[in-house]
Short mmCIF file of the C-alpha atoms (twelve columns), coordinates in Angstrom:
data_MODEL
# 
_entry.id   MODEL 
# 
loop_
_atom_site.group_PDB 
_atom_site.id 
_atom_site.type_symbol 
_atom_site.label_atom_id 
_atom_site.label_alt_id 
_atom_site.label_comp_id 
_atom_site.label_asym_id 
_atom_site.label_seq_id 
_atom_site.Cartn_x 
_atom_site.Cartn_y 
_atom_site.Cartn_z 
_atom_site.pdbx_PDB_model_num 
ATOM 1   C CA . MET A 1   -11.972 -0.087  -2.472 1 
ATOM 2   C CA . LEU A 2   -8.572  1.600   -2.473 1 
ATOM 3   C CA . LYS A 3   -5.844  0.836   0.054  1 
ATOM 4   C CA . ILE A 4   -2.619  2.588   0.916  1 
ATOM 5   C CA . ARG A 5   -0.264  -0.242  1.798  1 
ATOM 6   C CA . LEU A 6   3.276   -1.581  1.699  1 
ATOM 7   C CA . GLN A 7   4.700   -3.394  -1.314 1 
ATOM 8   C CA . ARG A 8   7.748   -5.552  -0.532 1 
ATOM 9   C CA . HIS A 9   10.925  -5.400  -2.585 1 
ATOM 10  C CA . GLY A 10  14.543  -6.327  -1.974 1 
ATOM 11  C CA . ARG A 11  16.265  -9.655  -1.613 1 
ATOM 12  C CA . ASN A 12  16.047  -12.361 1.041  1 
ATOM 13  C CA . LYS A 13  16.301  -10.977 4.584  1 
ATOM 14  C CA . ARG A 14  16.929  -7.461  3.191  1 
ATOM 15  C CA . PRO A 15  13.414  -6.033  2.758  1 
ATOM 16  C CA . PHE A 16  12.645  -2.647  1.264  1 
ATOM 17  C CA . TYR A 17  9.063   -1.407  1.019  1 
ATOM 18  C CA . ARG A 18  7.227   0.997   -1.244 1 
ATOM 19  C CA . ILE A 19  4.151   2.779   0.051  1 
ATOM 20  C CA . VAL A 20  1.604   2.475   -2.755 1 
ATOM 21  C CA . VAL A 21  -2.074  3.027   -3.524 1 
ATOM 22  C CA . CYS A 22  -3.807  0.006   -5.015 1 
ATOM 23  C CA . ASP A 23  -7.086  -1.811  -5.210 1 
ATOM 24  C CA . GLU A 24  -7.489  -4.043  -2.175 1 
ATOM 25  C CA . ARG A 25  -8.139  -7.057  -4.446 1 
ATOM 26  C CA . MET A 26  -4.652  -6.859  -5.979 1 
ATOM 27  C CA . ARG A 27  -1.806  -9.021  -4.726 1 
ATOM 28  C CA . ARG A 28  0.658   -7.523  -2.252 1 
ATOM 29  C CA . ASP A 29  3.316   -6.985  -4.920 1 
ATOM 30  C CA . GLY A 30  0.886   -6.648  -7.819 1 
ATOM 31  C CA . ARG A 31  -0.427  -3.692  -9.775 1 
ATOM 32  C CA . PHE A 32  -0.689  -0.305  -8.105 1 
ATOM 33  C CA . LEU A 33  -1.966  3.141   -9.014 1 
ATOM 34  C CA . GLU A 34  0.751   5.379   -7.576 1 
ATOM 35  C CA . ILE A 35  3.906   5.202   -5.450 1 
ATOM 36  C CA . LEU A 36  3.556   7.515   -2.454 1 
ATOM 37  C CA . GLY A 37  6.895   6.877   -0.780 1 
ATOM 38  C CA . TYR A 38  9.163   4.228   0.667  1 
ATOM 39  C CA . TYR A 39  10.123  2.586   3.954  1 
ATOM 40  C CA . ASN A 40  13.515  1.006   4.652  1 
ATOM 41  C CA . PRO A 41  13.604  -0.938  7.949  1 
ATOM 42  C CA . ILE A 42  17.247  -2.024  7.497  1 
ATOM 43  C CA . THR A 43  18.815  1.394   8.133  1 
ATOM 44  C CA . ASN A 44  19.372  2.442   11.722 1 
ATOM 45  C CA . PRO A 45  17.135  4.348   12.447 1 
ATOM 46  C CA . PHE A 46  14.658  3.196   9.822  1 
ATOM 47  C CA . THR A 47  13.978  5.487   6.868  1 
ATOM 48  C CA . VAL A 48  10.515  6.668   5.855  1 
ATOM 49  C CA . ASN A 49  9.860   9.065   3.002  1 
ATOM 50  C CA . VAL A 50  6.234   9.880   2.126  1 
ATOM 51  C CA . ASP A 51  4.672   12.437  -0.201 1 
ATOM 52  C CA . CYS A 52  2.065   13.834  2.208  1 
ATOM 53  C CA . GLU A 53  0.206   15.840  -0.441 1 
ATOM 54  C CA . ALA A 54  -0.333  12.698  -2.508 1 
ATOM 55  C CA . VAL A 55  -1.528  10.814  0.582  1 
ATOM 56  C CA . LYS A 56  -4.029  13.596  1.323  1 
ATOM 57  C CA . LYS A 57  -5.286  13.443  -2.265 1 
ATOM 58  C CA . TRP A 58  -5.827  9.678   -2.112 1 
ATOM 59  C CA . VAL A 59  -7.448  9.757   1.334  1 
ATOM 60  C CA . HIS A 60  -9.903  12.362  0.024  1 
ATOM 61  C CA . HIS A 61  -10.632 9.970   -2.864 1 
ATOM 62  C CA . GLY A 62  -11.515 7.255   -0.317 1 
ATOM 63  C CA . ALA A 63  -8.266  5.288   0.077  1 
ATOM 64  C CA . LYS A 64  -7.797  3.724   3.502  1 
ATOM 65  C CA . PRO A 65  -4.278  3.279   4.905  1 
ATOM 66  C CA . THR A 66  -3.357  0.002   6.558  1 
ATOM 67  C CA . VAL A 67  -2.431  0.096   10.240 1 
ATOM 68  C CA . THR A 68  1.295   -0.186  9.470  1 
ATOM 69  C CA . VAL A 69  1.273   2.580   6.866  1 
ATOM 70  C CA . ARG A 70  -0.760  4.785   9.172  1 
ATOM 71  C CA . ARG A 71  1.830   4.361   11.948 1 
ATOM 72  C CA . LEU A 72  4.705   5.110   9.588  1 
ATOM 73  C CA . ILE A 73  3.073   8.299   8.328  1 
ATOM 74  C CA . GLU A 74  2.202   9.378   11.876 1 
ATOM 75  C CA . LYS A 75  5.855   8.944   12.874 1 
ATOM 76  C CA . GLN A 76  6.921   11.258  10.064 1 
ATOM 77  C CA . VAL A 77  4.061   13.785  10.459 1 
ATOM 78  C CA . PRO A 78  2.344   13.652  13.888 1 
ATOM 79  C CA . ASN A 79  -1.465  14.047  13.840 1 
ATOM 80  C CA . PHE A 80  -1.569  13.745  10.051 1 
ATOM 81  C CA . PHE A 81  -4.866  11.832  10.034 1 
ATOM 82  C CA . PHE A 82  -6.467  13.907  12.813 1 
ATOM 83  C CA . GLN A 83  -8.026  16.373  10.366 1 
ATOM 84  C CA . PHE A 84  -9.721  13.557  8.424  1 
ATOM 85  C CA . GLU A 85  -11.063 11.969  11.610 1 
ATOM 86  C CA . GLU A 86  -12.332 15.347  12.835 1 
ATOM 87  C CA . HIS A 87  -14.161 15.847  9.530  1 
ATOM 88  C CA . LYS A 88  -15.849 12.437  9.943  1 
ATOM 89  C CA . ARG A 89  -16.848 13.254  13.533 1 
ATOM 90  C CA . ASN A 90  -18.389 16.558  12.439 1 
ATOM 91  C CA . LYS A 91  -20.364 14.790  9.694  1 
ATOM 92  C CA . ILE A 92  -21.709 12.298  12.236 1 
ATOM 93  C CA . ARG A 93  -22.631 15.068  14.699 1 
ATOM 94  C CA . LEU A 94  -24.477 16.982  11.990 1 
ATOM 95  C CA . ALA A 95  -26.403 13.875  10.892 1 
ATOM 96  C CA . ARG A 96  -27.424 13.144  14.499 1 
ATOM 97  C CA . LYS A 97  -28.550 16.727  15.000 1 
ATOM 98  C CA . LYS A 98  -30.697 16.629  11.840 1 
ATOM 99  C CA . ARG A 99  -32.202 13.314  12.904 1 
ATOM 100 C CA . LYS A 100 -33.138 14.673  16.346 1 
ATOM 101 C CA . GLU A 101 -34.756 17.708  14.752 1 
ATOM 102 C CA . ARG A 102 -36.741 15.478  12.393 1 
ATOM 103 C CA . LEU A 103 -37.923 13.328  15.298 1 
ATOM 104 C CA . ARG A 104 -38.881 16.403  17.360 1 
ATOM 105 C CA . SER A 105 -40.893 17.883  14.493 1 
ATOM 106 C CA . ALA A 106 -42.631 14.527  13.906 1 
ATOM 107 C CA . VAL A 107 -43.590 14.239  17.594 1 
ATOM 108 C CA . GLN A 108 -44.796 17.859  17.766 1 
ATOM 109 C CA . GLY A 109 -46.800 17.452  14.548 1 
ATOM 110 C CA . THR A 110 -48.863 14.533  15.909 1 
# 
């Protein structure tokens, strides 16, 4: 399974993070597939730079962002993940509707 998560860099007490896509089995600072942006908590206010098109591509491929990454992206682009959640809700509604129709036809047929 793919994850969009933070990868720590920098020296002691001066962290700097990359936002990367990687397999969830990899170590925190291990191999990754693509760098999507960065997060610098030291600057005041903190700096976040994310390639939103790349994030969309990876989310469509099944990558799940961690809670922290999700919050950082939402701060930069409000309601960024809303469209993906709405798509999931519509899929669930459609599946429920089909199931009810199947059950109705089975009850009417007997």
